[in-house]
Legacy VTK file of the C-alpha trace (Angstrom):
# vtk DataFile Version 3.0
C-alpha trace
ASCII
DATASET POLYDATA
POINTS 221 float
4.431 -21.443 -89.766
4.545 -19.209 -86.766
6.991 -16.473 -85.724
8.475 -18.958 -83.089
9.814 -21.027 -85.975
12.999 -18.900 -85.824
13.886 -20.767 -82.597
13.623 -24.266 -84.042
16.654 -26.510 -84.454
19.326 -25.059 -86.703
20.207 -27.156 -89.701
23.832 -25.937 -89.631
24.902 -28.534 -87.118
26.819 -31.331 -88.797
29.108 -34.238 -87.906
32.213 -33.504 -86.069
35.516 -35.349 -86.863
33.513 -37.976 -88.867
31.647 -39.226 -85.767
27.882 -39.302 -85.302
26.252 -36.109 -84.075
25.164 -36.268 -80.496
22.406 -33.863 -79.382
21.056 -33.429 -75.718
17.361 -32.937 -75.366
15.988 -31.419 -72.169
12.195 -31.084 -72.058
10.061 -29.558 -69.428
7.449 -27.003 -68.594
10.150 -24.483 -67.586
7.576 -22.633 -65.435
9.798 -20.818 -64.876
13.254 -21.890 -66.139
15.754 -21.634 -63.381
19.445 -22.152 -62.618
19.090 -25.807 -61.852
17.922 -26.493 -65.402
20.925 -24.506 -66.797
23.423 -26.286 -64.472
21.987 -29.698 -65.524
22.249 -28.873 -69.226
25.844 -27.542 -68.904
26.999 -30.591 -66.880
25.412 -32.936 -69.473
26.948 -30.945 -72.300
30.403 -31.160 -70.685
30.030 -34.905 -69.796
28.951 -35.995 -73.260
30.653 -33.180 -75.307
27.351 -32.259 -76.818
27.600 -29.526 -79.559
23.986 -28.755 -78.916
21.512 -29.071 -75.932
17.920 -28.464 -77.000
15.569 -26.934 -74.454
11.982 -27.997 -75.416
9.161 -26.450 -73.530
5.986 -28.391 -73.251
2.707 -26.922 -74.408
0.272 -29.333 -72.740
2.478 -31.850 -70.629
0.544 -34.963 -69.874
1.685 -35.125 -66.227
0.759 -31.520 -65.090
-2.379 -29.571 -64.293
-2.486 -27.455 -67.356
-4.717 -24.769 -65.991
-2.022 -23.968 -63.382
0.773 -23.487 -65.816
1.894 -20.004 -67.136
0.910 -19.319 -70.761
3.366 -20.921 -73.273
4.271 -17.467 -74.711
5.699 -16.341 -71.278
7.632 -19.548 -70.800
9.168 -19.289 -74.261
10.246 -15.727 -73.667
11.776 -16.596 -70.237
13.641 -19.548 -71.790
15.031 -17.381 -74.587
16.393 -14.962 -71.999
17.904 -17.680 -69.952
19.879 -19.480 -72.738
20.826 -16.474 -75.031
24.486 -16.238 -73.683
25.332 -20.013 -74.211
26.185 -20.996 -77.762
25.544 -24.652 -76.963
22.061 -24.098 -75.633
19.147 -23.754 -78.086
15.360 -23.776 -77.934
12.970 -25.788 -80.049
9.248 -24.957 -80.005
8.216 -28.255 -81.628
5.859 -29.237 -78.755
4.378 -25.722 -78.632
3.265 -25.909 -82.209
1.415 -29.219 -81.975
-2.156 -29.532 -80.884
-3.020 -31.701 -77.877
-0.679 -33.271 -75.237
3.144 -33.238 -75.726
4.573 -36.688 -75.882
8.244 -37.327 -75.868
8.283 -40.130 -78.415
6.515 -37.847 -81.049
8.953 -34.951 -80.325
12.012 -37.255 -80.850
10.353 -38.544 -83.961
10.047 -35.019 -85.354
13.676 -34.269 -84.445
14.772 -37.321 -86.375
13.347 -35.799 -89.447
15.234 -32.454 -88.941
18.673 -33.972 -88.387
21.007 -36.285 -90.420
20.016 -40.041 -90.038
23.064 -40.910 -87.999
22.239 -38.196 -85.300
22.003 -39.660 -81.804
19.566 -38.038 -79.377
20.153 -38.103 -75.602
16.989 -37.476 -73.563
18.106 -35.784 -70.309
16.265 -36.885 -67.180
16.687 -36.927 -63.459
17.163 -40.369 -61.715
13.736 -39.774 -60.160
12.080 -39.627 -63.627
13.957 -42.817 -64.612
11.823 -44.845 -62.405
8.662 -43.548 -64.195
9.868 -43.888 -67.749
7.567 -46.863 -68.340
4.629 -44.550 -67.762
5.630 -42.430 -70.670
3.257 -42.909 -73.684
4.665 -45.551 -76.091
7.828 -45.767 -74.080
8.879 -48.877 -76.158
9.032 -46.571 -79.221
10.866 -43.836 -77.392
13.453 -46.141 -76.013
14.411 -47.121 -79.617
14.642 -43.550 -80.801
17.040 -42.171 -78.216
19.321 -42.922 -75.359
18.782 -41.551 -71.813
21.320 -39.354 -69.994
20.367 -39.734 -66.451
21.400 -37.193 -63.813
22.274 -39.185 -60.602
22.117 -36.872 -57.585
24.235 -37.289 -54.428
22.655 -39.776 -52.037
20.761 -41.614 -54.855
20.101 -45.300 -54.295
22.691 -46.666 -56.662
21.507 -50.305 -56.327
17.992 -49.470 -57.112
19.122 -47.365 -59.957
21.316 -50.076 -61.344
18.396 -52.542 -61.143
16.113 -50.208 -63.128
18.670 -49.529 -65.730
19.319 -53.225 -66.239
15.518 -54.078 -66.297
14.722 -51.332 -68.909
17.652 -52.408 -70.981
16.516 -56.117 -71.064
12.800 -55.344 -71.494
13.017 -52.487 -73.999
16.542 -52.318 -75.195
16.831 -48.971 -73.598
20.313 -47.411 -73.445
20.639 -45.451 -70.190
23.747 -43.538 -69.110
23.839 -42.619 -65.360
25.817 -39.368 -64.973
26.991 -37.997 -61.602
25.155 -34.715 -61.071
26.177 -31.977 -58.638
22.549 -30.911 -57.794
21.467 -27.386 -57.086
18.406 -27.597 -54.772
16.160 -25.361 -56.903
12.708 -26.034 -58.361
10.163 -24.179 -60.372
7.641 -24.842 -57.717
9.877 -23.294 -55.016
10.346 -20.130 -57.172
6.615 -19.751 -57.813
5.840 -20.185 -54.191
8.515 -17.698 -53.051
7.175 -15.073 -55.586
3.666 -15.589 -54.397
4.656 -15.039 -50.888
6.795 -12.019 -51.617
10.111 -13.602 -50.980
13.276 -13.079 -53.024
14.189 -15.539 -55.760
17.383 -13.630 -56.780
20.119 -16.021 -57.836
17.684 -18.870 -58.235
16.965 -17.860 -61.901
18.903 -15.732 -64.300
18.489 -11.884 -63.706
16.908 -11.407 -67.148
14.317 -14.102 -66.340
13.553 -12.483 -62.893
13.102 -9.039 -64.547
10.796 -10.535 -67.015
8.728 -12.263 -64.174
8.415 -8.941 -62.310
7.585 -6.912 -65.378
4.715 -9.340 -66.375
3.764 -9.958 -62.781
3.903 -13.637 -63.107
3.199 -16.085 -60.185
2.108 -13.177 -57.992
-1.071 -13.442 -55.887
LINES 1 222
221 0 1 2 3 4 5 6 7 8 9 10 11 12 13 14 15 16 17 18 19 20 21 22 23 24 25 26 27 28 29 30 31 32 33 34 35 36 37 38 39 40 41 42 43 44 45 46 47 48 49 50 51 52 53 54 55 56 57 58 59 60 61 62 63 64 65 66 67 68 69 70 71 72 73 74 75 76 77 78 79 80 81 82 83 84 85 86 87 88 89 90 91 92 93 94 95 96 97 98 99 100 101 102 103 104 105 106 107 108 109 110 111 112 113 114 115 116 117 118 119 120 121 122 123 124 125 126 127 128 129 130 131 132 133 134 135 136 137 138 139 140 141 142 143 144 145 146 147 148 149 150 151 152 153 154 155 156 157 158 159 160 161 162 163 164 165 166 167 168 169 170 171 172 173 174 175 176 177 178 179 180 181 182 183 184 185 186 187 188 189 190 191 192 193 194 195 196 197 198 199 200 201 202 203 204 205 206 207 208 209 210 211 212 213 214 215 216 217 218 219 220
């Protein structure tokens, strides 16, 4: 058991008002975490009234070039700094402690063992990711273990979105909730590129995260 275990899911979260516990799950590389991630988690928390949103950094994400990702230790520290002032936000390092690739169906399976049996997990994704859900390893298993809270950005193709929601529901029994999302146009790629070119990233990521990046000379050429 590593030192990071202190940031695992807290067992103190229980049912509220006799209803099932609903937990938001936001995974990603968080390389680095930025204000767009935080706004997404906050809006989903408000929409579903989540008592907890779990940020789960990936160790070896299957859809990324691993050699280009900042070391997991740095990404964990940045995430801790970013969420420390929000009581609803919490980090889990489940994926960081496993060997090999990080697969969502395995992560949700581990979370199921850590929470009461009637806990409902909401996997938070952008509508762009929704179209690729079937490429997730063992999606048919994942779709039975959680619901999907889908952030629908302004200008999204609502008809196409409705079609894929209906198709995934019929084919896999997937439960998908489209949620209007007031997008902030920020990406981790943008931040890395701006830092590499010497441009300011102030107000794109929390000040504490920016200070950590500068102190550790991350993303600099």
